[in-house]
C-alpha positions in Angstrom: -5.1 2.6 -13.7 -7.9 3.2 -11.7 -7.2 6.4 -9.2 -9.1 7.6 -6.3 -9.1 11.4 -5.3 -9.9 11.5 -1.4 -10.7 14.9 -0.9 -11.1 15.5 2.9 -10.8 18.1 5.6 -8.4 17.2 8.1 -9.0 17.8 11.6 -6.3 18.7 14.3 -6.6 15.3 15.6 -4.5 12.5 13.9 -6.4 9.7 15.2 -9.7 11.2 14.2 -8.0 11.6 10.6 -7.2 8.0 10.7 -10.8 7.4 10.7 -11.2 9.4 7.5 -8.6 7.7 5.9 -9.9 4.1 6.5 -13.3 5.1 5.3 -12.1 6.8 2.1 -10.0 3.8 1.4 -12.7 1.5 2.0 -15.1 3.3 -0.4 -12.3 3.6 -2.9 -11.3 -0.1 -2.7 -14.9 -1.2 -3.1 -15.1 0.7 -6.5 -11.9 -1.1 -7.6 -9.1 1.7 -7.1 -5.6 0.6 -7.4 -4.3 4.3 -5.8 -6.0 6.5 -3.4 -4.7 9.9 -3.1 -5.2 12.0 0.0 -4.1 15.6 0.5 -1.3 17.0 2.4 -1.4 17.2 6.0 -4.0 14.3 6.0 -2.2 13.5 9.2 -3.1 16.9 10.8 -4.6 20.2 9.5 -2.2 23.0 9.5 -4.5 24.8 11.9 -2.4 22.8 14.7 1.6 23.1 15.0 3.3 20.3 12.9 5.5 20.0 15.7 3.0 18.7 18.0 2.2 15.7 15.9 5.3 14.6 14.2 6.6 11.3 14.3 9.0 8.9 12.9 8.3 7.5 9.4 7.8 4.2 10.8 5.8 5.5 13.7 2.5 4.6 14.9 0.3 6.9 12.9 2.2 5.6 9.6 2.2 2.2 10.7 -1.6 2.4 10.9 -2.0 3.8 7.3 0.3 1.0 6.0 -2.4 -1.5 7.7 -5.2 0.2 6.3 -3.2 -0.1 2.9 -2.6 -3.6 3.3 -6.0 -4.7 4.4 -7.7 -3.0 1.7 -5.1 -4.2 -1.0 -4.5 -0.7 -2.6 -1.6 1.8 -2.5 -2.0 4.8 -0.5 -0.6 8.4 -0.8 -1.0 10.6 2.5 0.6 13.7 4.0 2.0 13.5 7.2 4.6 15.2 9.5 7.9 13.6 10.5 10.9 14.2 12.8 13.8 16.2 11.3 17.4 16.4 12.6 17.4 19.9 13.4 14.5 20.2 15.4 11.9 21.4 12.5 9.8 18.7 10.8 9.6 17.4 7.6 6.5 17.5 5.3 6.2 14.0 4.0 4.3 12.1 1.8 4.1 8.5 2.5 3.3 6.0 -0.2 2.6 2.6 0.9 0.9 -0.5 -0.4 2.2 -2.1 -3.8 5.2 0.0 -3.1 6.6 1.9 -0.2 8.5 5.3 -0.8 8.7 8.7 1.1 8.7 12.3 -0.4 10.0 15.3 1.7 8.5 18.6 0.3 11.2 20.4 -1.5 9.7 23.9 -2.1 8.8 25.6 1.1 6.1 28.2 1.0 8.3 31.5 2.1 6.0 34.0 0.5 2.8 36.1 0.9 3.9 36.8 4.7 4.3 33.1 5.6 7.5 31.4 6.3 7.1 27.6 6.2 10.9 27.1 6.5 10.7 28.4 10.1 9.1 24.9 11.1 9.4 22.6 8.1 12.9 21.2 6.9 13.0 20.9 3.2 13.5 17.7 1.3 16.2 17.7 -1.4 15.5 14.6 -3.8 12.8 14.0 -6.4 11.0 11.0 -6.2 9.1 8.6 -8.4 8.2 4.7 -8.3 6.9 2.0 -10.2 3.2 1.4 -9.7 1.4 -0.8 -12.0 2.0 0.1 -15.7 3.0 3.6 -14.9 5.5 5.4 -13.1 4.5 7.9 -10.4 6.2 11.1 -9.5 5.4 13.1 -6.2 5.1 16.7 -5.4 3.5 18.7 -2.6 1.5 21.9 -2.7 4.0 24.9 -3.4 6.1 22.4 -5.5 3.2 22.9 -8.3 4.7 26.4 -9.2 7.9 25.0 -10.0 8.1 23.3 -13.9 11.5 22.1 -13.6 10.3 19.5 -10.9 7.7 18.1 -13.0 9.7 17.9 -16.2 12.5 16.3 -14.5 10.1 13.7 -13.2 8.9 13.2 -16.5 12.2 12.7 -17.9 13.0 10.2 -15.3 10.1 8.2 -16.6 7.0 9.6 -14.7 3.7 9.5 -16.6 1.3 10.3 -13.7 2.5 13.0 -11.0 0.6 13.4 -8.0 0.2 16.7 -6.1 -1.0 16.5 -2.6 -2.0 20.1 -1.4 -3.5 22.2 1.3 -3.9 25.0 -0.9 -4.9 27.9 1.3 -8.0 30.1 0.4 -7.9 33.6 -0.8 -8.7 35.7 -3.7 -7.9 34.0 -6.9 -6.6 30.9 -5.2 -9.0 28.4 -7.1 -8.0 30.0 -10.4 -4.3 29.5 -9.8 -4.7 26.0 -8.5 -6.6 25.1 -11.6 -4.3 27.0 -14.0 -1.0 25.5 -12.2 -2.3 21.8 -12.6 -3.1 22.3 -16.3 0.2 24.2 -17.1 2.3 21.3 -15.3 0.4 18.8 -16.9 1.2 20.2 -20.3 4.8 20.9 -19.5 5.6 17.3 -18.5 3.0 15.8 -21.0 1.9 13.8 -17.8 -1.2 13.2 -15.9 -1.4 15.5 -13.3 -3.6 14.2 -10.0 -3.9 17.2 -7.9 -5.9 16.5 -4.4 -6.3 19.4 -2.1 -7.9 19.5 1.4 -11.7 20.3 1.3 -12.6 23.7 1.6 -15.8 22.8 3.7 -14.2 21.2 7.0 -15.7 20.7 10.6 -17.5 23.8 11.7 -16.3 23.0 15.4 -12.7 22.8 14.1 -11.0 26.3 14.7 -9.0 27.5 11.9 -10.7 25.4 9.1 -10.8 25.4 6.0 -7.0 25.0 5.0 -7.9 24.2 1.4 -10.0 25.4 -1.5 -11.0 21.8 -2.7 -11.2 21.6 -6.2 -9.1 18.4 -6.5 -8.8 17.3 -10.2 -7.2 15.2 -12.8 -5.5 16.9 -16.0 -4.5 14.6 -19.1 -1.1 15.3 -20.6 -2.8 17.5 -23.4 -4.0 19.9 -20.7 -7.7 18.6 -20.7 -9.3 18.7 -17.0 -10.8 15.0 -16.9 -12.2 15.5 -13.5 -13.0 18.3 -10.9 -14.3 18.1 -7.6 -16.4 20.8 -5.7 -15.3 22.0 -2.1 -16.6 19.6 0.1 -15.3 16.2 1.1 -15.7 13.7 -1.6 -14.0 10.5 -3.1 -14.0 10.2 -6.9 -12.6 7.5 -9.2 -11.2 7.8 -12.8 -9.4 5.5 -15.0 -6.2 6.8 -16.5 -5.1 5.6 -20.1 -1.3 5.1 -20.0 -1.2 5.0 -23.8 -2.5 8.7 -23.9 0.7 9.6 -22.2 3.0 7.7 -24.9 0.8 9.1 -27.8 1.0 12.6 -26.4 4.7 12.4 -26.0 5.2 11.0 -29.7 3.2 13.7 -31.3 4.6 16.8 -28.9 8.1 15.6 -27.8 8.5 18.6 -25.5 10.8 16.7 -22.9 13.2 15.9 -25.8 13.3 19.5 -27.2 
């Protein structure tokens, strides 16, 4: 499977971010990508209240992403905000293209002085889907700190797990991001495709950056196969599905 990591710096304008999505998908499709993974909050940076931009899962912003995926012939994962029943919003991953699913972030970042649950309603279900010869699991940002989510996805058949993040900058945050992505790949003996917001955002956009960059791909043995820098970038990599099977035969952690 050829996967593209689309590390971008979302603005607070959902329409401007659609242009970023369209351009990145076009670049990836031209290089033969089957799947393009964008960060959490692709729809709108966390510099703006998510309740100001949320919409239905079949709303106009999501429909525009679906059209981009159809026209390019690729599957796309983007982070967006969807309306919840209790006045909050869901932090949602939209997967559209060859398959169509949604994942609502389960683990909310009520930590380090921040209370995400004040405005985000949690999801309750693990989500994975067949894609090509693989099964793809989904996770969002803070989820990466919870090994059980990754091992449960792997036991359900996932061999690739996409983690879409807006990993807030701070002391030691790049080290934590890299360590957690590596650990979750080893825990689940899966590929982890971890895509973060760029650290180098629009200098005219207040509140940015909302990420550290360093999007990466880690193989099921814990090797970092690809790691980006801090700026906006689209990078492609080919994943070998057989490596997951070989690793799980040699190191049957999930069975143990």
